ZATOR-838751 format. One line per field, with one value per atom (N, C-alpha, C): residue number from 1; residue in three letters; atom name; x, y, z negated. Coordinates in steps of 0.2 Angstrom, whole numbers, plus 5000, padded with zeros to 4 digits. Example, Ala and Ser with C-alpha at 12.3 -4.5 7.8 and 13.67 -1.06 7.14 Angstrom:
<nodes>
n <- [1,1,1,2,2,2]
res <- [Ala,Ala,Ala,Ser,Ser,Ser]
atom <- [N,CA,C,N,CA,C]
xx <- [5066,5062,5066,5064,5068,5064]
yy <- [4972,4978,4984,4989,4995,5000]
zz <- [4961,4961,4961,4965,4964,4961]
</nodes>
This chain:
<nodes>
n <- [1,1,1,2,2,2,3,3,3,4,4,4,5,5,5,6,6,6,7,7,7,8,8,8,9,9,9,10,10,10,11,11,11,12,12,12,13,13,13,14,14,14,15,15,15,16,16,16,17,17,17,18,18,18,19,19,19,20,20,20,21,21,21,22,22,22,23,23,23,24,24,24,25,25,25,26,26,26,27,27,27,28,28,28,29,29,29,30,30,30,31,31,31,32,32,32,33,33,33,34,34,34,35,35,35,36,36,36,37,37,37,38,38,38,39,39,39,40,40,40,41,41,41,42,42,42,43,43,43,44,44,44,45,45,45,46,46,46,47,47,47,48,48,48,49,49,49,50,50,50,51,51,51,52,52,52,53,53,53,54,54,54,55,55,55,56,56,56,57,57,57,58,58,58,59,59,59,60,60,60,61,61,61,62,62,62,63,63,63,64,64,64,65,65,65,66,66,66,67,67,67,68,68,68,69,69,69,70,70,70,71,71,71,72,72,72,73,73,73,74,74,74,75,75,75,76,76,76,77,77,77,78,78,78,79,79,79,80,80,80,81,81,81,82,82,82,83,83,83,84,84,84,85,85,85,86,86,86,87,87,87,88,88,88,89,89,89,90,90,90,91,91,91,92,92,92,93,93,93,94,94,94,95,95,95,96,96,96,97,97,97,98,98,98,99,99,99,100,100,100,101,101,101,102,102,102,103,103,103,104,104,104,105,105,105,106,106,106,107,107,107,108,108,108,109,109,109,110,110,110,111,111,111,112,112,112,113,113,113,114,114,114,115,115,115,116,116,116,117,117,117,118,118,118,119,119,119,120,120,120,121,121,121,122,122,122,123,123,123,124,124,124,125,125,125,126,126,126,127,127,127,128,128,128,129,129,129,130,130,130,131,131,131,132,132,132,133,133,133,134,134,134,135,135,135,136,136,136,137,137,137,138,138,138,139,139,139,140,140,140,141,141,141,142,142,142,143,143,143,144,144,144,145,145,145,146,146,146,147,147,147,148,148,148,149,149,149,150,150,150,151,151,151,152,152,152,153,153,153,154,154,154,155,155,155,156,156,156,157,157,157,158,158,158,159,159,159,160,160,160,161,161,161,162,162,162,163,163,163,164,164,164,165,165,165,166,166,166,167,167,167,168,168,168,169,169,169,170,170,170,171,171,171,172,172,172,173,173,173,174,174,174,175,175,175,176,176,176,177,177,177,178,178,178,179,179,179,180,180,180,181,181,181,182,182,182,183,183,183,184,184,184,185,185,185,186,186,186,187,187,187,188,188,188,189,189,189,190,190,190,191,191,191,192,192,192,193,193,193]
res <- [Met,Met,Met,Ser,Ser,Ser,Pro,Pro,Pro,Arg,Arg,Arg,Val,Val,Val,Val,Val,Val,Val,Val,Val,Gly,Gly,Gly,Phe,Phe,Phe,Thr,Thr,Thr,Gly,Gly,Gly,Ala,Ala,Ala,Leu,Leu,Leu,Ile,Ile,Ile,Val,Val,Val,Ala,Ala,Ala,Ile,Ile,Ile,Leu,Leu,Leu,Ser,Ser,Ser,Ala,Ala,Ala,Gly,Gly,Gly,Cys,Cys,Cys,Ala,Ala,Ala,Gly,Gly,Gly,Gly,Gly,Gly,Ala,Ala,Ala,Ala,Ala,Ala,Ser,Ser,Ser,Ser,Ser,Ser,Ala,Ala,Ala,Pro,Pro,Pro,Thr,Thr,Thr,Val,Val,Val,Ser,Ser,Ser,Pro,Pro,Pro,Ile,Ile,Ile,Glu,Glu,Glu,Pro,Pro,Pro,Thr,Thr,Thr,Ser,Ser,Ser,Tyr,Tyr,Tyr,Val,Val,Val,Val,Val,Val,Lys,Lys,Lys,Glu,Glu,Glu,Leu,Leu,Leu,Val,Val,Val,Thr,Thr,Thr,Thr,Thr,Thr,Thr,Thr,Thr,Thr,Thr,Thr,Thr,Thr,Thr,Ile,Ile,Ile,Ala,Ala,Ala,Pro,Pro,Pro,Thr,Thr,Thr,Thr,Thr,Thr,Thr,Thr,Thr,Thr,Thr,Thr,Thr,Thr,Thr,Leu,Leu,Leu,Pro,Pro,Pro,Gly,Gly,Gly,Gln,Gln,Gln,Ile,Ile,Ile,Gly,Gly,Gly,Glu,Glu,Glu,Pro,Pro,Pro,Tyr,Tyr,Tyr,Gln,Gln,Gln,His,His,His,Thr,Thr,Thr,Ile,Ile,Ile,Val,Val,Val,Ala,Ala,Ala,Asn,Asn,Asn,Asp,Asp,Asp,Asn,Asn,Asn,Pro,Pro,Pro,Ser,Ser,Ser,Tyr,Tyr,Tyr,Leu,Leu,Leu,Ala,Ala,Ala,Asp,Asp,Asp,Leu,Leu,Leu,Tyr,Tyr,Tyr,Ser,Ser,Ser,Ile,Ile,Ile,Ser,Ser,Ser,Leu,Leu,Leu,Ala,Ala,Ala,Gln,Gln,Gln,Leu,Leu,Leu,Asn,Asn,Asn,Asp,Asp,Asp,Ala,Ala,Ala,Asn,Asn,Asn,Arg,Arg,Arg,Ser,Ser,Ser,Asn,Asn,Asn,Pro,Pro,Pro,Asp,Asp,Asp,Tyr,Tyr,Tyr,Ser,Ser,Ser,Ala,Ala,Ala,Phe,Phe,Phe,Pro,Pro,Pro,Ile,Ile,Ile,Gly,Gly,Gly,Gly,Gly,Gly,Thr,Thr,Thr,Val,Val,Val,Val,Val,Val,Ile,Ile,Ile,Pro,Pro,Pro,Ala,Ala,Ala,Gly,Gly,Gly,Ala,Ala,Ala,Ile,Ile,Ile,Met,Met,Met,Pro,Pro,Pro,Gly,Gly,Gly,Ala,Ala,Ala,Gly,Gly,Gly,Leu,Leu,Leu,Leu,Leu,Leu,Leu,Leu,Leu,Asn,Asn,Asn,Ser,Ser,Ser,Gln,Gln,Gln,Asn,Asn,Asn,Ser,Ser,Ser,Thr,Thr,Thr,Asp,Asp,Asp,Gly,Gly,Gly,Ser,Ser,Ser,Ser,Ser,Ser,Thr,Thr,Thr,Gly,Gly,Gly,Cys,Cys,Cys,Ser,Ser,Ser,Val,Val,Val,Leu,Leu,Leu,Glu,Glu,Glu,His,His,His,Val,Val,Val,Ile,Ile,Ile,Val,Val,Val,Ser,Ser,Ser,Gly,Gly,Gly,Asp,Asp,Asp,Asn,Asn,Asn,Pro,Pro,Pro,Thr,Thr,Thr,Val,Val,Val,Val,Val,Val,Ala,Ala,Ala,Glu,Glu,Glu,Gln,Gln,Gln,Tyr,Tyr,Tyr,Ser,Ser,Ser,Ile,Ile,Ile,Ser,Ser,Ser,Ile,Ile,Ile,Glu,Glu,Glu,Ala,Ala,Ala,Leu,Leu,Leu,Ala,Ala,Ala,Arg,Arg,Arg,Ala,Ala,Ala,Asn,Asn,Asn,Ala,Ala,Ala,Thr,Thr,Thr,Asn,Asn,Asn,Ala,Ala,Ala,Thr,Thr,Thr,Tyr,Tyr,Tyr,Leu,Leu,Leu,Ser,Ser,Ser,Phe,Phe,Phe,Leu,Leu,Leu,Leu,Leu,Leu,Gly,Gly,Gly,Gly,Gly,Gly,Thr,Thr,Thr,Ile,Ile,Ile,Ala,Ala,Ala,Ile,Ile,Ile,Pro,Pro,Pro,Val,Val,Val,Gly,Gly,Gly,Asp,Asp,Asp,Cys,Cys,Cys]
atom <- [N,CA,C,N,CA,C,N,CA,C,N,CA,C,N,CA,C,N,CA,C,N,CA,C,N,CA,C,N,CA,C,N,CA,C,N,CA,C,N,CA,C,N,CA,C,N,CA,C,N,CA,C,N,CA,C,N,CA,C,N,CA,C,N,CA,C,N,CA,C,N,CA,C,N,CA,C,N,CA,C,N,CA,C,N,CA,C,N,CA,C,N,CA,C,N,CA,C,N,CA,C,N,CA,C,N,CA,C,N,CA,C,N,CA,C,N,CA,C,N,CA,C,N,CA,C,N,CA,C,N,CA,C,N,CA,C,N,CA,C,N,CA,C,N,CA,C,N,CA,C,N,CA,C,N,CA,C,N,CA,C,N,CA,C,N,CA,C,N,CA,C,N,CA,C,N,CA,C,N,CA,C,N,CA,C,N,CA,C,N,CA,C,N,CA,C,N,CA,C,N,CA,C,N,CA,C,N,CA,C,N,CA,C,N,CA,C,N,CA,C,N,CA,C,N,CA,C,N,CA,C,N,CA,C,N,CA,C,N,CA,C,N,CA,C,N,CA,C,N,CA,C,N,CA,C,N,CA,C,N,CA,C,N,CA,C,N,CA,C,N,CA,C,N,CA,C,N,CA,C,N,CA,C,N,CA,C,N,CA,C,N,CA,C,N,CA,C,N,CA,C,N,CA,C,N,CA,C,N,CA,C,N,CA,C,N,CA,C,N,CA,C,N,CA,C,N,CA,C,N,CA,C,N,CA,C,N,CA,C,N,CA,C,N,CA,C,N,CA,C,N,CA,C,N,CA,C,N,CA,C,N,CA,C,N,CA,C,N,CA,C,N,CA,C,N,CA,C,N,CA,C,N,CA,C,N,CA,C,N,CA,C,N,CA,C,N,CA,C,N,CA,C,N,CA,C,N,CA,C,N,CA,C,N,CA,C,N,CA,C,N,CA,C,N,CA,C,N,CA,C,N,CA,C,N,CA,C,N,CA,C,N,CA,C,N,CA,C,N,CA,C,N,CA,C,N,CA,C,N,CA,C,N,CA,C,N,CA,C,N,CA,C,N,CA,C,N,CA,C,N,CA,C,N,CA,C,N,CA,C,N,CA,C,N,CA,C,N,CA,C,N,CA,C,N,CA,C,N,CA,C,N,CA,C,N,CA,C,N,CA,C,N,CA,C,N,CA,C,N,CA,C,N,CA,C,N,CA,C,N,CA,C,N,CA,C,N,CA,C,N,CA,C,N,CA,C,N,CA,C,N,CA,C,N,CA,C,N,CA,C,N,CA,C,N,CA,C,N,CA,C,N,CA,C,N,CA,C,N,CA,C,N,CA,C,N,CA,C,N,CA,C,N,CA,C,N,CA,C,N,CA,C,N,CA,C,N,CA,C,N,CA,C,N,CA,C,N,CA,C,N,CA,C,N,CA,C,N,CA,C,N,CA,C,N,CA,C,N,CA,C,N,CA,C,N,CA,C,N,CA,C,N,CA,C,N,CA,C,N,CA,C,N,CA,C]
xx <- [5174,5172,5174,5177,5180,5176,5176,5172,5169,5174,5172,5169,5168,5162,5157,5156,5149,5146,5150,5148,5146,5149,5149,5142,5142,5137,5131,5131,5125,5123,5128,5126,5123,5124,5122,5115,5113,5106,5103,5105,5100,5099,5105,5103,5097,5098,5094,5089,5087,5078,5077,5082,5077,5077,5081,5082,5075,5074,5068,5062,5060,5054,5055,5059,5059,5060,5062,5063,5059,5053,5045,5043,5045,5043,5038,5035,5028,5028,5035,5033,5029,5030,5032,5023,5019,5013,5008,5009,5006,5002,4995,4996,4998,4999,5002,4999,4991,4985,4981,4980,4975,4968,4964,4958,4952,4949,4945,4940,4939,4934,4930,4923,4917,4916,4921,4919,4924,4928,4931,4929,4923,4917,4911,4907,4901,4896,4891,4887,4880,4878,4875,4866,4862,4854,4853,4849,4846,4842,4844,4840,4836,4830,4825,4823,4819,4817,4812,4808,4801,4801,4800,4799,4792,4789,4781,4783,4780,4779,4772,4773,4767,4762,4755,4751,4752,4750,4751,4744,4743,4735,4737,4731,4730,4722,4721,4716,4713,4707,4703,4702,4702,4697,4692,4687,4682,4684,4681,4683,4691,4694,4701,4700,4704,4704,4709,4705,4710,4716,4713,4718,4721,4724,4726,4717,4718,4711,4714,4709,4711,4708,4713,4708,4708,4703,4701,4703,4710,4712,4708,4706,4699,4706,4702,4706,4708,4714,4716,4720,4721,4723,4730,4734,4741,4743,4750,4752,4749,4752,4751,4743,4741,4733,4730,4732,4730,4729,4738,4741,4736,4736,4731,4724,4718,4714,4711,4718,4717,4720,4721,4726,4731,4735,4742,4748,4755,4761,4762,4764,4768,4770,4777,4779,4773,4772,4768,4762,4762,4759,4764,4770,4777,4778,4777,4778,4773,4768,4764,4764,4767,4764,4771,4776,4783,4782,4779,4780,4772,4769,4762,4766,4765,4768,4761,4755,4751,4754,4756,4759,4761,4768,4772,4769,4764,4760,4752,4752,4743,4739,4737,4731,4726,4722,4715,4712,4709,4707,4712,4717,4724,4721,4724,4721,4730,4728,4732,4732,4737,4735,4736,4730,4730,4733,4736,4739,4734,4734,4729,4732,4727,4727,4728,4724,4722,4714,4713,4705,4702,4696,4691,4689,4690,4689,4682,4683,4678,4673,4676,4675,4676,4681,4683,4678,4675,4671,4665,4666,4659,4655,4650,4643,4637,4636,4634,4634,4634,4633,4623,4621,4613,4610,4608,4606,4597,4597,4591,4586,4578,4575,4575,4577,4578,4584,4591,4596,4600,4602,4608,4609,4616,4618,4618,4616,4616,4621,4627,4631,4634,4630,4628,4630,4635,4636,4636,4638,4636,4644,4645,4651,4648,4651,4650,4654,4651,4657,4654,4659,4660,4660,4654,4654,4660,4666,4668,4668,4670,4670,4671,4668,4668,4662,4661,4659,4650,4649,4640,4640,4631,4632,4636,4636,4641,4646,4653,4659,4659,4654,4656,4653,4648,4649,4653,4656,4663,4667,4669,4675,4672,4667,4667,4664,4665,4663,4658,4650,4644,4641,4635,4630,4627,4625,4621,4614,4611,4605,4606,4612,4613,4613,4618,4618,4612,4608,4603,4597,4596,4591,4595,4603,4605,4604,4601,4600,4594,4592,4582,4578,4581,4576,4582,4590,4596,4593,4592,4592,4597,4600,4608,4610,4609,4610,4604,4600,4597,4600,4603,4607,4612,4615,4625,4628,4627,4629,4638,4640,4650,4649,4651,4652,4647,4641,4637,4639,4636,4638,4629,4635,4629,4632,4628,4630,4632,4637,4641,4637,4635,4633,4639,4638,4647,4645,4644,4643,4635,4631,4626,4620,4619,4612,4608]
yy <- [4961,4953,4954,4947,4945,4942,4945,4942,4936,4931,4924,4920,4925,4925,4927,4931,4935,4928,4926,4924,4916,4913,4908,4908,4914,4916,4915,4919,4918,4911,4909,4901,4899,4900,4894,4896,4904,4905,4901,4903,4900,4893,4889,4882,4881,4884,4883,4886,4890,4894,4885,4886,4879,4871,4871,4863,4864,4871,4871,4870,4870,4871,4863,4860,4853,4850,4851,4846,4842,4845,4841,4841,4846,4849,4851,4854,4860,4865,4868,4875,4870,4864,4860,4859,4857,4854,4859,4867,4872,4870,4870,4872,4876,4875,4880,4881,4879,4882,4886,4894,4897,4894,4897,4893,4900,4894,4897,4904,4909,4916,4914,4916,4915,4920,4925,4930,4926,4923,4919,4913,4912,4908,4912,4911,4913,4908,4909,4905,4906,4905,4904,4903,4905,4903,4895,4893,4888,4889,4885,4886,4881,4884,4878,4879,4872,4872,4869,4870,4866,4862,4858,4854,4852,4855,4852,4847,4843,4835,4835,4836,4837,4828,4831,4823,4819,4813,4808,4807,4807,4805,4799,4798,4790,4788,4786,4784,4777,4778,4771,4769,4762,4760,4755,4753,4749,4744,4742,4735,4735,4739,4741,4740,4737,4736,4741,4744,4751,4747,4742,4739,4731,4728,4720,4718,4712,4705,4699,4695,4690,4683,4681,4677,4668,4667,4658,4652,4650,4644,4641,4639,4632,4631,4624,4618,4622,4620,4623,4630,4634,4639,4639,4644,4644,4651,4652,4659,4664,4659,4663,4665,4658,4659,4664,4667,4673,4679,4678,4684,4688,4683,4681,4687,4681,4683,4689,4693,4698,4703,4702,4707,4712,4707,4711,4705,4708,4704,4699,4696,4689,4691,4696,4699,4704,4707,4711,4706,4699,4693,4690,4690,4686,4692,4699,4704,4703,4703,4703,4698,4692,4685,4683,4687,4684,4681,4683,4681,4676,4673,4669,4663,4659,4650,4648,4650,4644,4650,4653,4656,4650,4646,4642,4634,4632,4627,4627,4629,4633,4628,4628,4622,4624,4620,4624,4624,4630,4635,4638,4636,4643,4650,4653,4661,4665,4669,4672,4679,4682,4689,4692,4697,4700,4709,4710,4717,4723,4728,4734,4736,4739,4740,4736,4730,4723,4724,4720,4721,4715,4715,4709,4706,4699,4697,4698,4697,4698,4710,4710,4718,4723,4721,4726,4722,4717,4715,4719,4724,4725,4722,4722,4718,4724,4729,4733,4739,4744,4750,4754,4755,4759,4762,4760,4767,4767,4775,4777,4775,4776,4772,4776,4782,4786,4784,4777,4775,4780,4786,4791,4788,4788,4786,4790,4785,4790,4789,4788,4788,4782,4778,4772,4767,4765,4756,4750,4747,4742,4736,4736,4730,4726,4719,4714,4711,4710,4708,4703,4697,4690,4689,4689,4688,4684,4686,4682,4681,4679,4678,4686,4688,4694,4698,4697,4702,4703,4709,4711,4717,4717,4726,4730,4734,4737,4736,4730,4731,4734,4728,4730,4738,4740,4748,4752,4750,4754,4754,4748,4745,4749,4750,4752,4760,4763,4770,4771,4768,4769,4768,4773,4770,4766,4762,4755,4756,4761,4761,4761,4764,4765,4755,4753,4745,4742,4743,4741,4740,4747,4749,4744,4746,4740,4732,4730,4724,4721,4724,4726,4720,4715,4712,4705,4705,4700,4696,4690,4686,4684,4685,4685,4689,4695,4702,4699,4696,4698,4690,4687,4681,4681,4684,4688,4679,4675,4667,4669,4666,4664,4664,4666,4664,4666,4670,4672,4680,4683,4688,4694,4702,4707,4711,4716,4721,4728,4730,4738,4742,4748,4752,4758,4760,4765,4772,4777,4784,4784,4789,4793,4786,4782,4777,4781]
zz <- [4373,4377,4384,4385,4388,4395,4402,4405,4406,4403,4404,4396,4392,4386,4389,4392,4395,4399,4404,4408,4405,4401,4396,4393,4390,4383,4389,4394,4398,4401,4405,4408,4401,4396,4389,4387,4387,4388,4395,4400,4405,4406,4402,4403,4396,4390,4385,4388,4389,4390,4398,4401,4407,4403,4398,4394,4391,4389,4383,4386,4392,4398,4398,4399,4402,4398,4391,4389,4383,4386,4381,4374,4373,4367,4367,4360,4360,4363,4367,4371,4377,4380,4385,4386,4379,4381,4383,4382,4384,4391,4392,4397,4404,4411,4416,4420,4418,4424,4422,4423,4419,4421,4417,4416,4424,4426,4430,4427,4430,4426,4430,4427,4432,4441,4437,4443,4450,4449,4452,4458,4459,4462,4465,4470,4471,4472,4469,4467,4475,4479,4484,4483,4483,4484,4488,4485,4488,4494,4500,4507,4506,4507,4508,4516,4520,4527,4527,4530,4531,4540,4539,4546,4545,4553,4555,4560,4557,4563,4566,4572,4574,4574,4572,4570,4577,4574,4582,4583,4590,4592,4596,4594,4596,4600,4607,4607,4606,4604,4601,4608,4610,4615,4612,4615,4613,4610,4605,4603,4598,4598,4594,4589,4585,4577,4574,4569,4565,4558,4559,4551,4555,4551,4552,4551,4554,4556,4553,4550,4548,4553,4554,4560,4558,4558,4555,4560,4560,4566,4567,4573,4577,4579,4584,4585,4593,4595,4602,4602,4596,4592,4595,4597,4597,4599,4597,4597,4603,4608,4616,4617,4615,4615,4612,4606,4601,4605,4606,4609,4614,4620,4625,4623,4618,4618,4614,4609,4605,4610,4615,4621,4618,4612,4613,4614,4611,4614,4609,4610,4607,4602,4605,4597,4593,4597,4589,4584,4588,4584,4578,4581,4578,4573,4573,4570,4564,4564,4559,4555,4556,4553,4551,4551,4546,4540,4535,4530,4528,4535,4533,4534,4531,4531,4535,4536,4542,4546,4549,4558,4559,4555,4558,4561,4553,4556,4559,4560,4561,4561,4554,4551,4554,4555,4557,4550,4553,4545,4541,4544,4541,4542,4541,4545,4548,4553,4557,4553,4555,4554,4563,4564,4571,4569,4571,4571,4570,4567,4572,4579,4581,4588,4595,4588,4593,4597,4601,4606,4602,4601,4598,4604,4604,4608,4613,4619,4625,4622,4618,4619,4624,4630,4633,4641,4641,4644,4646,4652,4654,4657,4653,4657,4660,4661,4666,4663,4670,4667,4669,4663,4666,4671,4675,4678,4677,4679,4676,4684,4680,4688,4696,4694,4702,4704,4702,4703,4704,4698,4695,4689,4689,4683,4676,4670,4664,4660,4662,4659,4651,4652,4647,4650,4647,4647,4644,4644,4638,4637,4632,4631,4627,4630,4628,4621,4614,4608,4605,4607,4601,4593,4591,4585,4581,4578,4573,4568,4564,4556,4552,4547,4545,4547,4553,4556,4553,4553,4553,4554,4557,4560,4558,4550,4547,4550,4550,4554,4559,4563,4574,4574,4570,4570,4569,4565,4563,4568,4568,4572,4580,4582,4590,4588,4582,4581,4585,4583,4583,4577,4578,4574,4572,4563,4565,4569,4569,4573,4581,4583,4592,4593,4590,4589,4589,4585,4582,4589,4593,4599,4605,4606,4609,4611,4606,4603,4602,4604,4602,4603,4610,4613,4613,4606,4606,4601,4601,4595,4592,4595,4592,4586,4588,4585,4577,4577,4572,4567,4569,4566,4564,4569,4571,4569,4572,4572,4575,4571,4576,4582,4587,4595,4600,4595,4598,4602,4606,4610,4609,4607,4604,4611,4612,4617,4612,4613,4612,4616,4613,4617,4619,4626,4627,4628,4627,4632,4629,4633,4631,4633,4627,4628,4625]
</nodes>
């Protein structure tokens, strides 16, 4: 065979092989990527962590309410007055009443939500510090609480974290305690009374 025939035959063979791979025939539809074998990847164990959050500590003040309170609107009430009355900011009062239709109109007899953490009116007023007969302090002081709608001895005792018995002893001579009339004042014992 002449070198021209060999080169021509070899060239034709190369062209045939290349065109068969690119021609789009049945041979070209076979997958060209080999499947992933199970040993070709690494499985890692799930790592779990535990986060401990320190509990929040709160200091309860005498007369501080632990949950939202419904204040019944009376004549001359307005947001600023109520914020001052309950010792909270106007922003706190606004946030607690975002979805309250009575808050925007302030109708007499409507209700306003007083947020938790507010101080009941008159609760922070220190009436006196009782002294023993020899003049030394006994560690007992008395706060004044103004009775509002929904108050009763149990509610007030729980509000100040005292027993009903202690509340009754502190108000043994107080006629308002027996009737629990709205707007009346009762004594709240604080300390070792």
